[in-house]
SELO-91452 format. One record per residue (C-alpha): x, y, z; residue in three letters. Coordinates in Angstrom, 3 decimals, decimal comma. Layout:
<nodes>
> X; Y; Z; Ala .
...
</nodes>
This chain:
<nodes>
> -8,537; -21,687; -128,681; Met .
> -10,426; -18,535; -127,786; Thr .
> -10,328; -17,859; -124,049; Arg .
> -13,768; -18,256; -122,558; Leu .
> -15,075; -16,096; -119,781; Arg .
> -16,766; -18,220; -117,080; Pro .
> -19,874; -16,073; -116,949; Ala .
> -22,570; -18,717; -117,248; Thr .
> -22,762; -19,711; -113,594; Tyr .
> -24,687; -17,848; -110,906; Ala .
> -23,173; -18,045; -107,434; Ala .
> -25,569; -17,777; -104,507; Thr .
> -24,405; -16,228; -101,259; Lys .
> -26,036; -16,076; -97,877; Ala .
> -25,337; -12,371; -97,430; Ser .
> -25,534; -10,750; -100,875; Arg .
> -27,432; -11,128; -104,175; Pro .
> -26,210; -13,632; -106,757; Ala .
> -25,305; -10,907; -109,216; Ala .
> -22,873; -9,408; -106,713; Ala .
> -21,065; -12,701; -106,251; Ala .
> -19,173; -12,515; -109,526; Met .
> -16,283; -10,052; -108,821; Pro .
> -13,615; -11,361; -106,468; Ala .
> -13,259; -9,003; -103,483; Pro .
> -9,758; -7,781; -102,683; Lys .
> -10,353; -7,673; -98,927; Ala .
> -8,634; -10,412; -96,938; Arg .
> -10,893; -13,336; -96,058; Ile .
> -10,644; -14,275; -92,396; Lys .
> -8,752; -17,432; -91,576; Ser .
> -10,257; -20,373; -89,708; Ala .
> -8,574; -19,208; -86,505; Ala .
> -10,087; -15,732; -86,903; Asp .
> -13,524; -17,248; -87,499; Arg .
> -13,257; -19,858; -84,718; Asn .
> -14,666; -22,280; -87,233; Ser .
> -13,759; -24,399; -90,221; Val .
> -14,585; -23,453; -93,816; Arg .
> -15,102; -26,267; -96,303; Val .
> -15,754; -26,240; -100,027; Ile .
> -17,620; -29,253; -101,348; Gly .
> -17,434; -30,219; -105,016; Val .
> -19,789; -32,468; -106,986; Asp .
> -17,965; -33,120; -110,296; Pro .
> -19,897; -33,262; -113,548; Gly .
> -18,825; -32,736; -117,143; Ser .
> -21,955; -30,742; -118,007; Asp .
> -22,536; -29,139; -114,609; Ser .
> -20,152; -29,107; -111,640; Thr .
> -21,605; -28,031; -108,334; Gly .
> -19,709; -26,373; -105,513; Tyr .
> -20,790; -25,226; -102,075; Gly .
> -18,926; -23,464; -99,273; Val .
> -19,965; -23,857; -95,629; Val .
> -18,624; -22,454; -92,336; Asp .
> -19,127; -24,433; -89,141; Ser .
> -18,031; -24,468; -85,520; Asp .
> -19,172; -28,069; -85,187; Gly .
> -22,643; -27,167; -83,969; Arg .
> -23,842; -24,412; -86,230; His .
> -23,471; -24,517; -89,997; His .
> -23,572; -21,353; -92,093; Lys .
> -23,912; -21,110; -95,849; Leu .
> -21,242; -19,004; -97,545; Val .
> -21,826; -19,582; -101,256; Glu .
> -22,960; -22,202; -103,737; Tyr .
> -23,444; -22,544; -107,490; Ala .
> -23,414; -24,886; -110,460; Ala .
> -20,682; -24,175; -113,018; Ile .
> -21,767; -24,567; -116,625; Arg .
> -19,926; -23,656; -119,802; Ala .
> -21,644; -21,811; -122,672; Pro .
> -23,728; -23,903; -125,041; Ala .
> -21,822; -25,752; -127,776; Arg .
> -18,534; -25,556; -125,851; Ser .
> -16,037; -28,304; -126,538; Thr .
> -15,109; -30,609; -123,668; Phe .
> -11,747; -28,875; -123,335; Ala .
> -13,486; -25,507; -123,108; Glu .
> -15,848; -26,843; -120,427; Arg .
> -12,878; -28,072; -118,422; Leu .
> -11,319; -24,636; -118,677; Phe .
> -14,467; -22,907; -117,384; Val .
> -14,738; -25,321; -114,434; Ile .
> -11,033; -24,953; -113,620; Ser .
> -11,101; -21,170; -113,878; Asp .
> -14,125; -20,788; -111,604; Lys .
> -13,021; -23,309; -108,955; Leu .
> -9,603; -21,685; -108,679; Glu .
> -11,247; -18,261; -108,348; Glu .
> -13,572; -19,489; -105,584; Val .
> -10,758; -21,186; -103,663; Val .
> -8,546; -18,103; -103,872; Gln .
> -11,356; -15,728; -102,885; Arg .
> -13,008; -17,700; -100,067; Leu .
> -9,901; -19,513; -98,776; Arg .
> -11,431; -22,752; -97,505; Pro .
> -9,608; -24,832; -94,910; Asp .
> -10,492; -28,075; -96,698; Ala .
> -11,909; -29,317; -99,975; Cys .
> -14,318; -32,271; -99,976; Ala .
> -14,912; -33,981; -103,323; Val .
> -17,534; -36,593; -104,065; Glu .
> -16,130; -39,813; -105,459; Glu .
> -17,663; -41,333; -108,567; Thr .
> -17,990; -45,111; -108,596; Phe .
> -19,986; -45,659; -111,753; Tyr .
> -21,088; -44,006; -114,968; Ala .
> -23,261; -44,954; -117,902; Met .
> -20,231; -45,876; -120,030; Asn .
> -16,465; -45,726; -120,155; Val .
> -16,453; -42,419; -122,027; Lys .
> -18,604; -40,752; -119,344; Ser .
> -16,405; -42,183; -116,600; Ala .
> -13,297; -40,764; -118,238; Leu .
> -14,888; -37,330; -118,533; Lys .
> -15,872; -37,342; -114,861; Leu .
> -12,324; -38,354; -114,010; Gly .
> -11,001; -35,288; -115,825; His .
> -13,369; -32,999; -113,899; Val .
> -12,441; -34,576; -110,561; Arg .
> -8,782; -34,055; -111,426; Gly .
> -9,426; -30,367; -112,028; Ile .
> -11,045; -30,024; -108,600; Ala .
> -8,104; -31,764; -106,939; Leu .
> -5,577; -29,553; -108,735; Val .
> -7,482; -26,342; -107,892; Ala .
> -7,344; -27,218; -104,201; Ala .
> -3,752; -28,486; -104,255; Ala .
> -2,523; -25,372; -106,054; Arg .
> -3,894; -23,250; -103,187; Ala .
> -2,462; -25,586; -100,537; Gly .
> -5,914; -26,756; -99,452; Val .
> -6,093; -30,384; -98,219; Pro .
> -8,477; -32,621; -100,162; Val .
> -10,803; -35,265; -98,745; Phe .
> -12,924; -37,655; -100,788; Glu .
> -16,287; -39,163; -99,847; Tyr .
> -18,458; -41,680; -101,623; Ser .
> -22,132; -40,907; -102,333; Pro .
> -22,973; -43,581; -99,736; Leu .
> -20,954; -41,811; -97,035; Glu .
> -22,572; -38,463; -97,857; Val .
> -26,097; -39,880; -97,727; Lys .
> -25,415; -41,690; -94,456; Leu .
> -23,985; -38,530; -92,900; Ala .
> -26,931; -36,354; -93,892; Leu .
> -29,953; -38,623; -94,113; Val .
> -28,831; -41,728; -92,218; Gly .
> -29,758; -43,901; -95,199; Tyr .
> -27,272; -44,891; -97,897; Gly .
> -29,877; -45,166; -100,660; Arg .
> -31,538; -41,819; -100,046; Ala .
> -32,755; -39,875; -103,087; Glu .
> -31,051; -36,648; -104,149; Lys .
> -34,162; -34,702; -103,132; Gln .
> -33,871; -36,101; -99,583; Gln .
> -30,254; -34,935; -99,389; Val .
> -31,352; -31,587; -100,783; Gln .
> -33,998; -31,207; -98,054; Glu .
> -31,550; -32,142; -95,279; Met .
> -29,092; -29,566; -96,601; Val .
> -31,871; -26,969; -96,429; Arg .
> -32,682; -27,885; -92,823; Leu .
> -29,062; -28,042; -91,650; Ile .
> -28,246; -24,657; -93,185; Leu .
> -31,589; -23,123; -92,091; Ser .
> -32,508; -22,090; -95,618; Leu .
> -35,994; -21,024; -96,654; Arg .
> -35,842; -22,989; -99,899; Glu .
> -33,970; -26,031; -101,111; Arg .
> -30,665; -25,077; -102,757; Pro .
> -30,798; -25,585; -106,510; Lys .
> -29,752; -27,150; -108,791; Pro .
> -29,103; -30,651; -107,461; Leu .
> -25,404; -30,443; -108,381; Asp .
> -25,027; -27,511; -105,986; Ala .
> -27,045; -29,106; -103,172; Ser .
> -24,997; -32,304; -103,558; Asp .
> -21,815; -30,239; -103,246; Ala .
> -23,123; -28,633; -100,048; Leu .
> -23,929; -32,127; -98,787; Gly .
> -20,337; -33,236; -99,395; Val .
> -19,070; -30,195; -97,483; Ala .
> -21,386; -30,918; -94,539; Ile .
> -20,320; -34,592; -94,587; Cys .
> -16,687; -33,551; -94,198; His .
> -17,526; -31,070; -91,445; Ile .
> -19,324; -33,783; -89,466; Asn .
> -16,405; -36,178; -89,979; Thr .
> -13,846; -33,521; -89,023; Tyr .
> -15,501; -32,551; -85,744; Tyr .
> -16,336; -36,146; -84,810; Thr .
> -12,667; -37,080; -85,158; Arg .
> -11,557; -33,927; -83,311; Ser .
> -13,830; -34,706; -80,360; Arg .
> -12,593; -38,309; -80,335; Ser .
> -8,933; -37,184; -80,220; Val .
> -9,716; -34,658; -77,484; His .
> -11,493; -37,309; -75,413; Thr .
> -8,593; -39,785; -75,790; Asn .
> -6,092; -37,122; -74,723; Gln .
> -8,003; -36,555; -71,509; Lys .
> -7,790; -40,201; -70,518; Arg .
</nodes>
C-alpha cells in the first residue's frame, strides 16, 4: 500500500495560523507541572472524520491549544483512513504532550458495520495515547452533554456554543467533530478538578 501523507486536515491553534500548525516543533513542550495546569486531548472518533481538541486548564480558566478534524483523501480505503487518523493522532500526542486523553464512547450506530468501523477508530485513539504513556479516560455522550450544557439530550450545536463560551472564542469551533472533541476534553477537565477538590477536602477533615 502506498504510504499516505496526512495532509488533508487543518489544525487550528489559539496562537498561530492553521497553516503553521502542520510541522511538529522540536522545542520541548512544557510539562503540566511547568504550566501549573493540566493539558487534555479530547477525541471524537469517526471513520470519515475524527475530531481532536487540546485544552489547558488550571481548573478555573480553560485555554484552547489546538483542534482539528482528521480526514483522509477522497477515495481512500478504510485501512488508509485508519492510517491517516493513527499517524496524525500520534503526531499530536508526541508534539503537545497531553497529561490525559479523553475519548467519547460510542453506544450506537446505524448498523453493525458502522459500529465495527467506529470501534477500529476508537482503538487507534487508545493505542496512540497508550504508546505515549498518556492515561485514557472514556465518557459517554450523555456525560459530556451534562457536563457542558447540563442537559443529557442537548443538540450538538448547543455543545458547540458552550465550548465557544468556555474557551472564550469569537466563533464556534468547526466542524462539529472538532467541537465535540473539545467538549470531551472539557468534560474530563471538570471531572478531574472536581475529584481533586473532593480528595483535598477529605484530607483536611
